[in-house]
DSSP file (Angstrom, degrees, kcal/mol; ACC not computed):
  #  RESIDUE AA STRUCTURE BP1 BP2  ACC     N-H-->O    O-->H-N    N-H-->O    O-->H-N    TCO  KAPPA ALPHA  PHI   PSI    X-CA   Y-CA   Z-CA
    1    1 A X     >        0   0    0      0, 0.0     4,-2.3     0, 0.0     5,-0.2   0.000 360.0 360.0 360.0 -42.0  -39.1   42.0   68.5
    2    2 A X  H  >  +     0   0    0      1,-0.2     4,-2.4     2,-0.2     5,-0.2   0.898 360.0  51.7 -62.3 -39.7  -36.6   39.4   67.3
    3    3 A X  H  > S+     0   0    0      1,-0.2     4,-2.6     2,-0.2    -1,-0.2   0.900 108.5  51.6 -63.4 -39.6  -39.3   37.7   65.2
    4    4 A X  H  > S+     0   0    0      2,-0.2     4,-2.7     1,-0.2    -2,-0.2   0.926 110.5  47.5 -62.8 -44.9  -40.1   41.0   63.6
    5    5 A X  H  X S+     0   0    0     -4,-2.3     4,-2.1     2,-0.2    -1,-0.2   0.895 112.1  50.3 -63.9 -39.7  -36.5   41.7   62.7
    6    6 A X  H  X S+     0   0    0     -4,-2.4     4,-1.3     2,-0.2    -2,-0.2   0.936 113.3  45.2 -63.5 -45.7  -36.1   38.2   61.3
    7    7 A X  H  X S+     0   0    0     -4,-2.6     4,-0.9     1,-0.2    -2,-0.2   0.894 110.6  54.6 -64.6 -39.2  -39.2   38.6   59.2
    8    8 A X  H >< S+     0   0    0     -4,-2.7     3,-0.7     1,-0.2     4,-0.3   0.898 106.4  51.0 -62.1 -39.9  -38.1   42.0   58.0
    9    9 A X  H >< S+     0   0    0     -4,-2.1     3,-0.9     1,-0.2    -1,-0.2   0.793 101.8  62.2 -70.0 -25.8  -34.8   40.7   56.8
   10   10 A X  H 3< S+     0   0    0     -4,-1.3    -1,-0.2     1,-0.2    -2,-0.2   0.784 105.2  47.3 -67.6 -25.3  -36.5   38.0   54.8
   11   11 A X  T << S+     0   0    0     -4,-0.9    -1,-0.2    -3,-0.7     2,-0.2   0.387  83.8 111.2-100.7   3.9  -38.3   40.6   52.7
   12   12 A X  S <  S-     0   0    0     -3,-0.9     2,-0.1    -4,-0.3    -3,-0.0  -0.535  80.8-100.0 -71.5 143.2  -35.3   42.8   52.0
   13   13 A X        -     0   0    0     -2,-0.2     2,-0.6     1,-0.1    -1,-0.1  -0.391  30.4-135.6 -66.1 141.1  -34.3   42.6   48.4
   14   14 A X        -     0   0    0     -2,-0.1     2,-0.5    -3,-0.1    -1,-0.1  -0.868  17.8-148.4 -98.0 124.4  -31.4   40.4   47.6
   15   15 A X        -     0   0    0     -2,-0.6     2,-0.1     4,-0.0    -2,-0.0  -0.789   7.5-136.5 -97.4 133.4  -28.9   41.9   45.2
   16   16 A X     >  -     0   0    0     -2,-0.5     4,-2.1     1,-0.1     3,-0.2  -0.363  30.5-104.4 -76.7 164.1  -27.0   39.8   42.8
   17   17 A X  H  > S+     0   0    0      1,-0.2     4,-1.0     2,-0.2    -1,-0.1   0.866 124.7  55.3 -56.3 -34.6  -23.2   40.4   42.3
   18   18 A X  H  4 S+     0   0    0      1,-0.2     3,-0.3     2,-0.2    -1,-0.2   0.892 108.7  46.4 -66.1 -37.8  -24.2   42.1   39.0
   19   19 A X  H  4 S+     0   0    0      1,-0.2    -1,-0.2    -3,-0.2    -2,-0.2   0.821 112.8  50.0 -72.7 -30.2  -26.5   44.5   40.8
   20   20 A X  H  < S+     0   0    0     -4,-2.1    -1,-0.2     2,-0.1    -2,-0.2   0.607  88.2 112.0 -81.7 -12.1  -23.8   45.2   43.4
   21   21 A X  S  < S-     0   0    0     -4,-1.0     2,-0.1    -3,-0.3     5,-0.1  -0.263  79.7-103.8 -63.1 147.2  -21.2   45.9   40.7
   22   22 A X    >>  -     0   0    0      1,-0.1     3,-1.9     3,-0.0     4,-0.6  -0.423  31.1-114.9 -66.6 146.5  -20.0   49.4   40.4
   23   23 A X  G >4 S+     0   0    0      1,-0.3     3,-1.0     2,-0.2     6,-0.2   0.836 115.8  59.9 -53.9 -34.3  -21.5   51.2   37.4
   24   24 A X  G 34 S+     0   0    0      1,-0.2    -1,-0.3     5,-0.1     6,-0.1   0.759 101.3  55.5 -66.2 -22.9  -18.1   51.4   35.8
   25   25 A X  G <4 S+     0   0    0     -3,-1.9     2,-0.7     4,-0.0    -1,-0.2   0.611  82.3  98.2 -86.0 -12.2  -17.8   47.6   35.8
   26   26 A X    X<  -     0   0    0     -3,-1.0     3,-1.5    -4,-0.6     4,-0.4  -0.665  60.5-158.2 -81.7 114.5  -21.0   47.0   33.9
   27   27 A X  T 3  S+     0   0    0     -2,-0.7     3,-0.3     1,-0.3    -1,-0.2   0.700  91.9  54.3 -66.7 -16.3  -20.1   46.4   30.3
   28   28 A X  T >  S+     0   0    0      1,-0.2     3,-1.1     2,-0.1    -1,-0.3   0.508  82.7  92.5 -92.1  -4.6  -23.7   47.3   29.2
   29   29 A X  T <  S+     0   0    0     -3,-1.5    -1,-0.2     1,-0.3    -2,-0.1   0.858  88.7  39.3 -61.5 -40.0  -23.6   50.7   30.9
   30   30 A X  T 3  S+     0   0    0     -4,-0.4    -1,-0.3    -3,-0.3     2,-0.1   0.349  83.2 125.0 -97.5   7.7  -22.4   52.8   28.1
   31   31 A X    <   -     0   0    0     -3,-1.1    -3,-0.0     1,-0.1     3,-0.0  -0.434  40.8-166.4 -71.0 140.8  -24.4   51.2   25.3
   32   32 A X        +     0   0    0     -2,-0.1     2,-0.3     5,-0.0    -1,-0.1   0.785  61.0  61.7-100.4 -32.6  -26.5   53.6   23.3
   33   33 A X  S  > S-     0   0    0      1,-0.1     4,-2.0     0, 0.0     5,-0.1  -0.701  72.4-132.4-103.5 152.4  -28.9   51.4   21.2
   34   34 A X  H  > S+     0   0    0     -2,-0.3     4,-2.7     1,-0.2     5,-0.2   0.874 107.8  56.4 -66.0 -37.5  -31.5   49.0   22.5
   35   35 A X  H  > S+     0   0    0      1,-0.2     4,-2.0     2,-0.2    -1,-0.2   0.917 109.3  45.8 -61.3 -43.0  -30.3   46.3   20.1
   36   36 A X  H  > S+     0   0    0      2,-0.2     4,-2.5     1,-0.2    -1,-0.2   0.888 111.9  52.0 -66.4 -38.4  -26.8   46.5   21.5
   37   37 A X  H  X S+     0   0    0     -4,-2.0     4,-2.8     2,-0.2     5,-0.3   0.906 107.5  52.4 -64.4 -41.1  -28.2   46.4   25.0
   38   38 A X  H  X S+     0   0    0     -4,-2.7     4,-1.8     1,-0.2    -1,-0.2   0.917 112.3  45.7 -59.4 -43.8  -30.2   43.3   24.2
   39   39 A X  H  X S+     0   0    0     -4,-2.0     4,-2.1     2,-0.2    -2,-0.2   0.898 113.2  49.9 -65.8 -40.8  -27.0   41.6   23.0
   40   40 A X  H  X S+     0   0    0     -4,-2.5     4,-2.3     2,-0.2    -2,-0.2   0.920 110.8  47.5 -67.2 -44.6  -25.0   42.7   26.0
   41   41 A X  H  X S+     0   0    0     -4,-2.8     4,-2.0     1,-0.2    -1,-0.2   0.862 111.4  51.8 -67.4 -33.6  -27.5   41.6   28.6
   42   42 A X  H  X S+     0   0    0     -4,-1.8     4,-2.6    -5,-0.3    -1,-0.2   0.909 109.1  50.4 -66.5 -40.1  -27.8   38.2   26.8
   43   43 A X  H  X S+     0   0    0     -4,-2.1     4,-2.2     2,-0.2    -2,-0.2   0.903 108.9  51.6 -63.3 -40.9  -24.0   37.9   26.9
   44   44 A X  H  X S+     0   0    0     -4,-2.3     4,-2.2     2,-0.2    -1,-0.2   0.896 110.6  49.0 -63.3 -39.3  -24.0   38.6   30.6
   45   45 A X  H  X S+     0   0    0     -4,-2.0     4,-3.0     2,-0.2    -2,-0.2   0.937 109.6  51.0 -64.6 -45.4  -26.6   36.0   31.2
   46   46 A X  H  X S+     0   0    0     -4,-2.6     4,-2.2     1,-0.2    -2,-0.2   0.884 110.1  50.4 -60.8 -37.9  -24.7   33.4   29.1
   47   47 A X  H  X S+     0   0    0     -4,-2.2     4,-2.1     2,-0.2    -1,-0.2   0.935 112.4  46.3 -63.6 -46.7  -21.5   34.2   31.2
   48   48 A X  H  X S+     0   0    0     -4,-2.2     4,-2.5     1,-0.2    -2,-0.2   0.895 111.5  52.0 -63.0 -40.0  -23.5   33.7   34.4
   49   49 A X  H  X S+     0   0    0     -4,-3.0     4,-2.4     2,-0.2    -1,-0.2   0.884 107.7  51.5 -66.3 -38.0  -25.0   30.5   33.1
   50   50 A X  H  X S+     0   0    0     -4,-2.2     4,-1.9    -5,-0.2    -1,-0.2   0.905 110.4  49.4 -63.1 -40.8  -21.6   29.1   32.2
   51   51 A X  H  X S+     0   0    0     -4,-2.1     4,-2.4     1,-0.2    -2,-0.2   0.914 110.0  51.5 -63.5 -42.3  -20.4   29.9   35.7
   52   52 A X  H  X S+     0   0    0     -4,-2.5     4,-3.2     1,-0.2     5,-0.3   0.920 107.2  52.6 -61.0 -44.3  -23.5   28.2   37.2
   53   53 A X  H  X S+     0   0    0     -4,-2.4     4,-2.6     1,-0.2    -1,-0.2   0.899 110.0  48.6 -60.3 -40.7  -22.9   25.1   35.1
   54   54 A X  H  X S+     0   0    0     -4,-1.9     4,-2.1     2,-0.2    -1,-0.2   0.925 114.1  45.5 -64.4 -44.7  -19.3   24.9   36.4
   55   55 A X  H  X S+     0   0    0     -4,-2.4     4,-2.1     2,-0.2    -2,-0.2   0.942 114.5  47.9 -64.0 -47.8  -20.4   25.3   40.0
   56   56 A X  H  X S+     0   0    0     -4,-3.2     4,-2.4     1,-0.2    -2,-0.2   0.926 112.1  48.8 -60.1 -47.5  -23.2   22.8   39.7
   57   57 A X  H  X S+     0   0    0     -4,-2.6     4,-2.5    -5,-0.3    -1,-0.2   0.883 109.0  54.8 -61.1 -37.9  -21.0   20.2   38.1
   58   58 A X  H  X S+     0   0    0     -4,-2.1     4,-2.1    -5,-0.2    -1,-0.2   0.909 109.8  45.1 -62.2 -42.4  -18.4   20.7   40.8
   59   59 A X  H  X S+     0   0    0     -4,-2.1     4,-2.6     2,-0.2    -2,-0.2   0.855 110.3  54.4 -72.2 -33.5  -21.0   20.0   43.5
   60   60 A X  H  X S+     0   0    0     -4,-2.4     4,-2.3     2,-0.2    -2,-0.2   0.937 110.1  47.5 -61.3 -44.5  -22.3   17.0   41.6
   61   61 A X  H  X S+     0   0    0     -4,-2.5     4,-2.4     2,-0.2    -2,-0.2   0.906 111.2  51.0 -62.5 -41.9  -18.7   15.6   41.5
   62   62 A X  H  X S+     0   0    0     -4,-2.1     4,-2.1     1,-0.2    -1,-0.2   0.924 112.3  45.8 -61.1 -45.4  -18.2   16.3   45.2
   63   63 A X  H  X S+     0   0    0     -4,-2.6     4,-2.0     2,-0.2    -1,-0.2   0.852 110.6  53.9 -68.0 -33.7  -21.5   14.5   46.1
   64   64 A X  H  X S+     0   0    0     -4,-2.3     4,-2.6     2,-0.2    -1,-0.2   0.909 108.3  49.6 -65.7 -41.3  -20.5   11.6   43.8
   65   65 A X  H  X S+     0   0    0     -4,-2.4     4,-1.9     1,-0.2    -2,-0.2   0.899 108.9  52.9 -62.8 -40.2  -17.2   11.3   45.6
   66   66 A X  H  X S+     0   0    0     -4,-2.1     4,-0.5     1,-0.2    -1,-0.2   0.901 109.9  48.7 -60.7 -40.0  -19.0   11.3   48.9
   67   67 A X  H >< S+     0   0    0     -4,-2.0     3,-1.0     1,-0.2    -2,-0.2   0.930 110.9  49.5 -64.3 -46.0  -21.2    8.5   47.6
   68   68 A X  H 3< S+     0   0    0     -4,-2.6    -1,-0.2     1,-0.2    -2,-0.2   0.792 114.1  45.5 -66.2 -27.7  -18.3    6.5   46.4
   69   69 A X  H 3< S+     0   0    0     -4,-1.9    -1,-0.2    -5,-0.2    -2,-0.2   0.457  81.5 123.7 -95.7  -0.3  -16.5    6.9   49.7
   70   70 A X    <<  -     0   0    0     -3,-1.0    -3,-0.0    -4,-0.5     6,-0.0  -0.397  44.4-163.7 -63.1 135.1  -19.5    6.1   51.9
   71   71 A X        +     0   0    0     -2,-0.1     2,-0.3     5,-0.0    -1,-0.1   0.750  63.1  47.7 -95.3 -28.2  -18.7    3.1   54.2
   72   72 A X  S  > S-     0   0    0      1,-0.1     4,-2.6     0, 0.0     5,-0.2  -0.769  81.9-115.9-116.3 159.2  -22.1    1.9   55.4
   73   73 A X  H  > S+     0   0    0     -2,-0.3     4,-2.6     1,-0.2     5,-0.2   0.885 118.3  52.1 -58.1 -37.9  -25.4    1.1   53.6
   74   74 A X  H  > S+     0   0    0      2,-0.2     4,-2.4     1,-0.2    -1,-0.2   0.915 110.2  47.5 -65.3 -41.7  -27.0    4.0   55.5
   75   75 A X  H  > S+     0   0    0      2,-0.2     4,-2.5     1,-0.2    -2,-0.2   0.890 112.5  49.7 -66.4 -39.2  -24.3    6.4   54.4
   76   76 A X  H  X S+     0   0    0     -4,-2.6     4,-2.5     2,-0.2    -2,-0.2   0.919 111.4  49.3 -63.8 -43.3  -24.6    5.2   50.8
   77   77 A X  H  X S+     0   0    0     -4,-2.6     4,-2.4     2,-0.2    -2,-0.2   0.915 112.9  46.7 -62.7 -43.4  -28.4    5.7   50.9
   78   78 A X  H  X S+     0   0    0     -4,-2.4     4,-2.5     2,-0.2    -2,-0.2   0.908 112.6  49.3 -66.5 -41.3  -28.1    9.2   52.3
   79   79 A X  H  X S+     0   0    0     -4,-2.5     4,-2.2     2,-0.2    -2,-0.2   0.892 111.4  49.8 -64.7 -39.6  -25.4   10.2   49.8
   80   80 A X  H  X S+     0   0    0     -4,-2.5     4,-2.8     2,-0.2     5,-0.2   0.927 111.5  48.7 -63.1 -44.9  -27.5    8.8   47.0
   81   81 A X  H  X S+     0   0    0     -4,-2.4     4,-2.9     2,-0.2    -2,-0.2   0.912 110.5  50.6 -62.0 -43.6  -30.6   10.8   48.3
   82   82 A X  H  X S+     0   0    0     -4,-2.5     4,-2.1     2,-0.2    -1,-0.2   0.919 112.8  46.4 -61.5 -43.9  -28.5   14.0   48.6
   83   83 A X  H  X S+     0   0    0     -4,-2.2     4,-2.0     2,-0.2    -2,-0.2   0.930 114.7  46.4 -63.8 -47.1  -27.2   13.6   45.0
   84   84 A X  H  X S+     0   0    0     -4,-2.8     4,-2.5     1,-0.2    -2,-0.2   0.884 110.8  53.7 -63.5 -38.9  -30.7   12.8   43.6
   85   85 A X  H  X S+     0   0    0     -4,-2.9     4,-2.7    -5,-0.2    -1,-0.2   0.901 107.7  50.0 -63.9 -40.8  -32.2   15.7   45.6
   86   86 A X  H  X S+     0   0    0     -4,-2.1     4,-2.5     2,-0.2    -1,-0.2   0.929 111.3  48.7 -63.3 -44.3  -29.7   18.2   44.1
   87   87 A X  H  X S+     0   0    0     -4,-2.0     4,-2.1     2,-0.2    -2,-0.2   0.926 114.1  45.7 -61.2 -44.8  -30.5   17.0   40.6
   88   88 A X  H  X S+     0   0    0     -4,-2.5     4,-2.3     1,-0.2    -1,-0.2   0.910 113.1  50.2 -65.2 -42.0  -34.2   17.3   41.1
   89   89 A X  H  X S+     0   0    0     -4,-2.7     4,-2.7     1,-0.2    -2,-0.2   0.894 109.3  51.5 -63.9 -39.5  -33.9   20.7   42.7
   90   90 A X  H  X S+     0   0    0     -4,-2.5     4,-2.5     2,-0.2    -1,-0.2   0.914 110.2  48.3 -66.1 -41.8  -31.8   22.0   39.9
   91   91 A X  H  X S+     0   0    0     -4,-2.1     4,-2.0     2,-0.2    -1,-0.2   0.924 113.7  47.0 -63.0 -43.2  -34.3   20.8   37.3
   92   92 A X  H  X S+     0   0    0     -4,-2.3     4,-2.4     1,-0.2    -2,-0.2   0.900 111.7  51.7 -63.8 -40.4  -37.1   22.4   39.2
   93   93 A X  H  X S+     0   0    0     -4,-2.7     4,-3.2     2,-0.2    -2,-0.2   0.904 106.8  52.8 -64.3 -41.4  -35.1   25.6   39.6
   94   94 A X  H  X S+     0   0    0     -4,-2.5     4,-2.3     2,-0.2    -1,-0.2   0.926 110.7  47.6 -60.0 -44.5  -34.4   25.8   35.9
   95   95 A X  H  X S+     0   0    0     -4,-2.0     4,-2.4     2,-0.2    -1,-0.2   0.910 112.8  49.1 -62.7 -42.2  -38.1   25.5   35.2
   96   96 A X  H  X S+     0   0    0     -4,-2.4     4,-3.3     2,-0.2     5,-0.3   0.947 110.1  51.0 -60.5 -49.0  -38.8   28.2   37.8
   97   97 A X  H  X S+     0   0    0     -4,-3.2     4,-2.5     1,-0.2     5,-0.3   0.921 112.1  46.5 -56.7 -46.7  -36.2   30.5   36.3
   98   98 A X  H  X S+     0   0    0     -4,-2.3     4,-2.1    -5,-0.2    -1,-0.2   0.938 116.5  43.6 -62.1 -47.5  -37.6   30.2   32.8
   99   99 A X  H  X S+     0   0    0     -4,-2.4     4,-2.4     2,-0.2    -2,-0.2   0.921 115.3  48.2 -66.4 -44.3  -41.2   30.7   33.9
  100  100 A X  H  X S+     0   0    0     -4,-3.3     4,-2.4    -5,-0.2    -2,-0.2   0.944 114.5  44.3 -62.7 -48.5  -40.4   33.6   36.3
  101  101 A X  H  X S+     0   0    0     -4,-2.5     4,-2.6    -5,-0.3    -1,-0.2   0.844 112.4  52.4 -69.7 -32.2  -38.3   35.5   33.8
  102  102 A X  H  X S+     0   0    0     -4,-2.1     4,-2.2    -5,-0.3    -1,-0.2   0.928 110.1  48.9 -65.9 -43.1  -40.7   35.0   31.0
  103  103 A X  H  X S+     0   0    0     -4,-2.4     4,-0.6     2,-0.2    -2,-0.2   0.906 113.1  47.8 -61.9 -40.8  -43.5   36.3   33.2
  104  104 A X  H >< S+     0   0    0     -4,-2.4     3,-1.1     1,-0.2     4,-0.2   0.928 112.6  47.9 -65.1 -44.5  -41.3   39.4   34.1
  105  105 A X  H >< S+     0   0    0     -4,-2.6     3,-2.2     1,-0.3    -1,-0.2   0.827  99.5  68.3 -66.1 -31.0  -40.4   40.0   30.4
  106  106 A X  H >< S+     0   0    0     -4,-2.2     3,-1.6     1,-0.3    -1,-0.3   0.737  84.8  70.9 -61.7 -21.1  -44.1   39.7   29.4
  107  107 A X  T << S+     0   0    0     -3,-1.1    -1,-0.3    -4,-0.6    -2,-0.2   0.729 103.3  43.2 -64.3 -19.7  -44.7   42.9   31.3
  108  108 A X  T X  S+     0   0    0     -3,-2.2     3,-2.4    -4,-0.2     6,-0.4   0.071  84.0 157.7-112.1  21.3  -42.7   44.5   28.4
  109  109 A X  T <   +     0   0    0     -3,-1.6     3,-0.1     1,-0.3    -3,-0.1  -0.182  68.5  16.6 -53.4 133.4  -44.4   42.6   25.6
  110  110 A X  T 3  S+     0   0    0      1,-0.3    -1,-0.3     2,-0.0     2,-0.3   0.264 102.4 111.9  87.7 -12.1  -44.1   44.4   22.3
  111  111 A X  S X  S-     0   0    0     -3,-2.4     3,-1.3     1,-0.1     4,-0.3  -0.643  74.7-126.4 -95.1 153.0  -41.4   46.7   23.5
  112  112 A X  T 3  S+     0   0    0      1,-0.3     4,-0.4    -2,-0.3     3,-0.3   0.678 108.6  62.9 -69.9 -15.5  -37.8   46.6   22.3
  113  113 A X  T 3> S+     0   0    0      1,-0.2     4,-2.4    -5,-0.2     3,-0.3   0.624  76.5  92.1 -82.6 -13.3  -36.6   46.3   25.9
  114  114 A X  H <> S+     0   0    0     -3,-1.3     4,-2.3    -6,-0.4     5,-0.2   0.891  85.2  47.6 -52.7 -49.0  -38.4   42.9   26.4
  115  115 A X  H  > S+     0   0    0     -4,-0.3     4,-2.4    -3,-0.3    -1,-0.2   0.891 112.5  50.7 -61.3 -36.4  -35.4   40.8   25.4
  116  116 A X  H  > S+     0   0    0     -4,-0.4     4,-2.5    -3,-0.3    -1,-0.2   0.895 109.6  49.5 -67.1 -40.1  -33.1   42.8   27.7
  117  117 A X  H  X S+     0   0    0     -4,-2.4     4,-2.1     2,-0.2    -2,-0.2   0.893 111.2  50.2 -65.9 -39.6  -35.5   42.5   30.6
  118  118 A X  H  X S+     0   0    0     -4,-2.3     4,-2.5    -5,-0.2    -2,-0.2   0.949 113.5  44.6 -62.5 -49.5  -35.6   38.7   30.1
  119  119 A X  H  X S+     0   0    0     -4,-2.4     4,-2.6     1,-0.2    -2,-0.2   0.886 112.1  52.0 -65.0 -39.4  -31.8   38.4   30.0
  120  120 A X  H  X S+     0   0    0     -4,-2.5     4,-2.5     2,-0.2    -1,-0.2   0.909 111.3  47.6 -64.4 -41.1  -31.3   40.6   33.0
  121  121 A X  H  X S+     0   0    0     -4,-2.1     4,-2.6     2,-0.2     5,-0.3   0.935 111.5  50.3 -62.8 -46.7  -33.7   38.6   35.0
  122  122 A X  H  X S+     0   0    0     -4,-2.5     4,-2.1     1,-0.2    -2,-0.2   0.901 112.3  47.5 -60.3 -41.6  -32.1   35.3   33.9
  123  123 A X  H  X S+     0   0    0     -4,-2.6     4,-2.7     2,-0.2     5,-0.2   0.944 112.3  48.7 -65.2 -47.3  -28.7   36.7   34.9
  124  124 A X  H  X S+     0   0    0     -4,-2.5     4,-1.9     1,-0.2    -2,-0.2   0.932 115.2  43.0 -59.4 -48.5  -29.8   38.0   38.3
  125  125 A X  H  X S+     0   0    0     -4,-2.6     4,-2.0     1,-0.2    -1,-0.2   0.864 113.2  53.4 -69.0 -34.9  -31.5   34.7   39.2
  126  126 A X  H  X S+     0   0    0     -4,-2.1     4,-1.9    -5,-0.3    -2,-0.2   0.923 109.0  48.0 -65.3 -44.4  -28.7   32.6   37.9
  127  127 A X  H  X S+     0   0    0     -4,-2.7     4,-1.7     1,-0.2    -1,-0.2   0.874 110.8  51.9 -65.0 -35.8  -26.1   34.5   40.0
  128  128 A X  H  X S+     0   0    0     -4,-1.9     4,-2.4    -5,-0.2    -1,-0.2   0.884 106.0  54.8 -66.3 -37.3  -28.3   34.1   43.0
  129  129 A X  H  X S+     0   0    0     -4,-2.0     4,-2.8     2,-0.2     5,-0.2   0.890 103.7  54.9 -63.7 -38.3  -28.5   30.4   42.3
  130  130 A X  H  X S+     0   0    0     -4,-1.9     4,-2.6     1,-0.2    -1,-0.2   0.933 109.0  48.2 -58.1 -45.2  -24.7   30.2   42.4
  131  131 A X  H  X S+     0   0    0     -4,-1.7     4,-2.7     2,-0.2    -2,-0.2   0.909 110.4  51.7 -61.5 -42.8  -24.8   31.8   45.8
  132  132 A X  H  X S+     0   0    0     -4,-2.4     4,-2.3     2,-0.2     5,-0.2   0.932 111.0  46.9 -60.2 -46.5  -27.4   29.4   47.0
  133  133 A X  H  X>S+     0   0    0     -4,-2.8     4,-3.2     1,-0.2     5,-0.6   0.922 113.2  48.6 -63.1 -43.7  -25.4   26.4   45.8
  134  134 A X  H  X5S+     0   0    0     -4,-2.6     4,-1.6    -5,-0.2    -1,-0.2   0.913 112.6  48.4 -62.7 -41.7  -22.2   27.7   47.4
  135  135 A X  H  <5S+     0   0    0     -4,-2.7    -1,-0.2    -5,-0.2    -2,-0.2   0.867 119.8  38.3 -66.1 -35.9  -24.1   28.4   50.7
  136  136 A X  H  <5S+     0   0    0     -4,-2.3    -2,-0.2    -5,-0.2    -3,-0.2   0.920 132.7  18.9 -82.5 -45.8  -25.6   24.9   50.7
  137  137 A X  H ><5S+     0   0    0     -4,-3.2     3,-1.0    -5,-0.2    -3,-0.2   0.570  93.8 108.5-108.3 -12.0  -22.9   22.7   49.4
  138  138 A X  T 3<<S+     0   0    0     -4,-1.6    -4,-0.0    -5,-0.6   -79,-0.0  -0.384  88.0   8.6 -69.6 145.6  -19.7   24.7   49.9
  139  139 A X  T 3         0   0    0      1,-0.1    -1,-0.2    -2,-0.1    -5,-0.0   0.825 360.0 360.0  55.6  36.7  -17.2   23.6   52.6
  140  140 A X    <         0   0    0     -3,-1.0    -2,-0.1     0, 0.0    -1,-0.1   0.387 360.0 360.0-106.4 360.0  -19.2   20.4   53.2
């Protein structure tokens, strides 16, 4: 039974902060035209991406400080590996985000909503990545 509950929770949808936001807080909620909605969703993605860059840079700096303060060769090697792994993971994640959101937006190819769907996907996945980084590297 415990295994079933664990598996069930793995397949529950994960809501981003943007998705959990109250409708009144969404700046795109009252927009009337598709062109304005496309611009608004792109702006929301750019905001999320700026936040991600700040969080990512902060964790890189933290890991770099850990490397610089490592006392033993083994600790230096582990700190170097952790730093390199984060950089590699972030690059892989960026490629994933682009490919995934492009594939999702392609479902709306030819429609005026396609750019909005792409930006909304990019924002959602970007906000989730911030959560992932905080969960992994925060308070370490």
